Each structure stands twice: as C-alpha cells, then as structure tokens.
C-alpha positions, 0 to 999 in steps of 0.5 A, spaced: 508 502 373 502 501 376 497 499 371 489 500 372 484 495 369 476 497 369 474 490 366 466 490 363 466 497 360 468 496 354 471 501 348 471 509 350 468 508 356 472 504 359 478 508 357 476 516 359 475 512 367 482 509 366 485 516 363 482 520 369 485 513 374 491 516 371 490 524 373 488 523 379 494 518 381 499 524 378 495 530 381 495 526 388 502 525 388 504 532 386 499 536 390 499 535 398 493 539 399 490 534 394 492 530 398 488 531 404 482 531 401 483 523 400 480 519 406 482 513 403 488 510 400 489 503 400 493 497 396 490 491 393 491 485 389 486 484 383 487 479 378 494 477 381 496 484 379 497 491 384 492 497 383 492 502 386 485 505 389 482 511 391 476 513 395 474 520 394 468 523 399 463 529 398 461 532 404 460 529 411 460 521 413 453 519 413 455 513 419 458 519 423 453 518 429 454 511 430 461 511 431 463 510 437 468 513 442 474 510 444 472 507 451 477 509 456 478 504 462 482 503 467 486 495 467 483 490 470 487 488 478 492 482 475 490 476 480 490 470 478 483 466 477 482 461 483 485 453 481 480 448 484 484 445 488 485 451 493 483 450 500 476 453 502 477 459 508 475 453 513 481 449 511 486 455 511 484 457 518 484 450 521 491 450 517 493 457 520 490 456 527 497 455 531 501 458 527 506 464 529 505 472 526 510 470 521 508 464 520 501 466 518 503 471 514 507 468 509 501 462 508 496 469 506 501 472 502 502 464 499 494 463 498 491 470 496 498 471 490 495 464 488 488 467 487 485 464 493 479 469 494 472 468 492 469 470 485 465 475 489 471 479 490 473 480 483 468 484 480 469 491 483 464 496 485 465 503 481 464 509 484 464 517 482 464 522 485 467 530 484 472 532 489 476 539 490 484 539 489 489 544 492 486 549 488 479 549 490 478 546 483 472 541 482 475 534 478 470 528 476 474 522 480 472 514 478 475 508 481 474 501 483 474 498 490 473 491 492 466 491 494 468 488 501 475 486 505 480 480 502 478 474 504 480 467 503 477 461 500 471 460 495 464 464 495 461 457 498 466 457 503 470 463 505 473 468 511 475 475 512 483 475 513 486 481 517 494 481 516 499 485 517 500 491 513 507 489 510 503 483 507 497 487 504 502 491 501 506 486 497 499 483 494 496 491 493 503 491 488 503 485 485 495 486 484 496 493 481 492 495 487 493 500 493 489 501 500 485 506 501 486 513 504 481 515 510 477 520 505 477 515 501 474 510 506 469 515 508 467 516 501 466 507 499 462 508 506 457 513 504 456 509 497 456 502 500 449 498 498 449 494 504 450 497 511 452 493 518 453 495 525 459 494 527 460 487 532 465 488 536 469 484 542 472 486 549 479 484 550 481 478 554 488 477 554 490 476 546 484 472 544 482 479 539 489 477 536 488 470 534 484 465 529 479 463 532 476 470 534 478 471 526 473 465 525 468 468 530 467 475 527 467 472 520 461 468 522 457 475 526 458 479 520 455 473 515 449 472 520 448 480 519 449 479 512 444 475 510 439 478 516 440 484 512 438 480 505 445 483 502 448 479 496 455 477 495 458 482 491 454 488 493 459 494 497 459 492 504 461 497 509 460 497 517 464 490 517 472 492 519 476 498 520 481 499 514 489 499 514 490 505 510 495 509 506 497 516 510 502 520 512 502 516 518 506 512 516 512 515 516 511 518 523 518 518 525 516 517 533 512 511 530 516 508 526 514 500 523 507 502 525 500 500 522 496 505 520 488 504 521 482 508 521 474 507 520 469 501 522 463 507 521 457 506 525 450 506 523 450 513 524 455 514 519 461 515 524 467 511 525 468 507 531 476 508 529 479 515 528 486 515 523 492 513 528 498 509 528 498 506 535 499 499 534 506 496 531 506 493 524 506 485 526 500 488 531 492 486 527 486 483 531 479 481 528 477 488 527 482 489 521 481 489 514 484 490 507 480 492 501 484 494 495 484 498 490 484 499 483 491 504 483 488 506 476 482 511 476 479 515 472 481 523 473 476 527 469 475 522 464 483 520 464 487 515 467 491 516 472 493 513 478 492 514 485 499 513 488 501 519 482 495 523 485 497 523 491 505 526 491 502 531 487 502 538 491 496 540 486 492 534 487 493 531 493 487 533 496 483 529 491 484 523 495 486 525 502 484 530 508 490 529 511 495 535 511 501 536 505 503 530 500 503 523 502 511 522 500 510 515 501 503 513 499 504 505 501 508 501 505 515 500 506 517 494 502 519 486 505 525 489 508 529 486 513 528 490 518 533 490 525 532 487 530 531 490 536 538 490 540 538 485 546 546 483 547 550 490 548 554 492 553 558 499 556 565 499 558 569 505 562 575 507 558 577 513 563 575 519 566 570 521 560 569 515 556 564 509 555 566 505 550 559 501 547 559 495 545 554 491 541 554 484 537 553 485 530 548 485 525 550 484 517 542 489 517 544 494 521 547 500 518 548 505 523 546 506 530 543 512 534 545 512 541 540 516 546 543 519 553 540 521 560 542 522 566 535 520 570 532 515 565 526 519 563 528 525 558 534 524 553 538 528 548 538 528 541 541 522 538 548 520 537 549 517 530 554 511 529 556 506 525 557 498 526 561 497 531 564 498 538 564 506 539 566 511 544 562 516 548 567 521 550 567 528 554 562 526 560 561 528 567 567 524 571 564 519 576 556 520 573 551 515 572 548 515 565 542 512 562 544 509 555 538 506 550 539 504 542 536 503 536 538 499 530 538 502 523 538 500 516 537 504 510 529 503 510 527 503 517 529 502 524 529 497 529 525 498 536 528 502 543 532 496 547 532 497 554 535 501 558 542 500 560 546 504 565 553 506 566 559 510 570 565 512 567 571 512 572 572 511 579 565 508 582 563 513 589 559 508 593 555 513 596 551 513 589 549 506 592 544 509 595 542 515 589 539 509 585 532 510 586 528 504 581 524 507 575 516 504 576 515 508 568 522 504 565 524 498 565 532 498 567 538 494 568 542 498 573 550 496 571 556 500 574 563 499 570 569 497 573 574 500 568 577 492 566 571 489 565 565 490 560 558 491 563 553 487 559 546 486 558 
C-alpha cells in the first residue's frame, strides 16, 4: 500500500490534496486511456517511505525547440594509439631496406596494426555527395576518408608506404575500413583541398619496386606539398595510384591480381585507367592505400559500403562498373598454392599419359591444360591431387601440358610447359619439333618405363 504525504499543508487543504492523489492513482491504474495522458511516472524515496509521483502536463512542452535530435554518425576507425616507442618513418624504411616482399609485408602489417601511423591520418575527411542508384533515384551519401595515403611514423617523420592488396585488406578489416572503388577515387580527388601533380620515374630495372624509390617518391611529394602550402590533414590528391576494390578482383583470366586506378593529373584526368595487369605481389612507388570508413550515411541512415556494393538496387551509388560487386575486397590471407614446378609425364600405353606430381597439402584440385601446338589449349580438365591419367589420346602424338594448382580460395600461377608423347616414339618427329619463341618449353619424350620430369 502506497502512502501519500503532503508535508507543510495543515488541516483540510492537505486532506483534500491527499484524497485527490488517491483518486488519480485509482483512475490511472483502471483507465488505459488516462495512462496515455501522463508523461511521467516515477518512484522515489521520501522520508524513508516509498511515494508515487505523477506529473501531468497541459499543452505542448515549452522547451521542445531546444531538444536536439539523436545524432546518427558512423563509428570511428578502430586504430590503436601510436606508441611513444614506435619506430619513426625513417627508422622503418631503413629497417625494411633489404627485406624481400614477404618480410616487408609482415613488417608493414605489424607496425600499422599496432597504430604506428601519423596522427594527421586519424582525423578523416567527410565528403557528402548525391549519387544515383540503379533505378536513377537520387540519394545523399556521406562518407569518411583518410586525408592522405597510409604512412608509417609520426607527424614529424613519416613515409607513405606501398603494400600488397592482401596486407591492405587485412588492415582494412582490422580497422573497420575499406579501400575505395574507382568511382570514389574520382570523387575524392574532386573534393581534395590540395591537388599535386604526379611525380613519375622512368623504370630502370626493378628500381621502382624497391624501398629507396619509395623514400625518394615520398620526399618529392613532401617537397611539393610544402611548396603548395598544403597542411597535414588536408585532403590531398594526385600523389599516388589507388589500390581499389573492383569486380576485376574476381577476373577468372587474372586470378590473384591487384586492381589499381587513379593518379590524377592537374587537369583532373587519371594517368592510370582501371586495370588488374599486375600480380598481387607486385607494387611500386606509385601505389598507395587510402582507407575509408566502411560505415557511411545513406540518406541519414547508417549503411555499409560493402553491403551497398553487393546490393543490386544500390551498387551504382558507389561503383561505375557493371553489376554488383560480388566480392568487395581482396581474399583473406590464405595459403595460396605454389606454382607447380615438380611434375612429370609417364607413358602408359598407346593412348594414355600419367601425370606425376609432388603432393601439396594446400591443394584441393589441379587444372590440366592440353594443347597440340603449345599455343592453343583445350578447356581445362579438373583432377584431384595425386597421380592421374589422361586417356583416349591420339596414338604416337605430341601433347603440350601445363597445370594449375587450386584450393577453395585461389589458384596458383600456371606451370611451365611440359611436352609428352604416348606410345612408341617416331624418330621422324625429331625434325618436327620447332622451338616456340613465345613460350618457354621443356620438350621431353616419354618412354613407356621411364617418367619424364620437369
């Protein structure tokens, strides 16, 4: 039983107020319509006794215009703070100077995943634009992007660092970020506060792929930026090609390749068209990683860049390619099968060849490509790991063979060519074997008892 007290009010006045409160209590709990008229219902402790308090408001709130709407904002990137003991950019570049690709990628991931990036990259630039969906409907899109390309070090000593797409994807996933599409690369450049002319170097051997050229290019960019009165943290464009996410990541003719685009000139046109010409272990001084927050505002609601790119109705908001982006990112860190280099062919009769190959625990299947001239190949045959036999071949005929190793995620590069003849070898064929100047071949004739090894 709740007891109401009205201290300080004597006699009949206090009694009337108490009775009125009991009336309200009974009316409130027995009338659902009346409950909707009460804007507050609280319990409190008063002189160590529990008391019900009701607040009834007549008319609109006088303070409504000062009530702020709930802010809808994307979550921040999850980048750890930089340690005071972290390497500077100069120290890191010296540290990786003589590393191979795999070693350098590992070192890059270790440093950036631990937060060793300059502070000016942590404050993202917000860009708002109107884009059309696949039906031609306009939508307001607001996204956040790093003002410059990923770098290692402090504000006082940093170096923009090229890296492979798999390492970049691991970092993006870790931080809740994504790489841009080609459409967004163009949009970012249009909104850039600081636009710098691309600095290019003529290829000399593989120098453009080495750390000294990374250092030289970064220093050239800094010289430009300072001359243009550009400030750290301002959105800057024109300095690098972007590693992008694209439908070309799943191009079946170029598996395990990186897709690049951009490097805009001062006239607004990109030097680099969208291409997946390079294997994903290739990068040079011109490649850059610019991360975006994967969360964006789509018409004032939180949405995901990756979800939008896979949505048939909305992918064109963020992509100017044809069709949804089935895989809006690079494959995870997987055990890619190595290029087959140790395999052979053994004749097993007039119309059969056995393929002998060393086992590989990460391989689930092999693709076998056959050709009669070394240039034009039949559609591939699929075989499980282990020795396998090619049957119903033409007797005493030369076959060119190359193979690919596969697993559930990726394929290996193609092997070199191996040639084999089943059955009895015709000596007259010796004069018919013309070296192929377009392909490196290893020509081996297989006797019935002796396997031919590459």
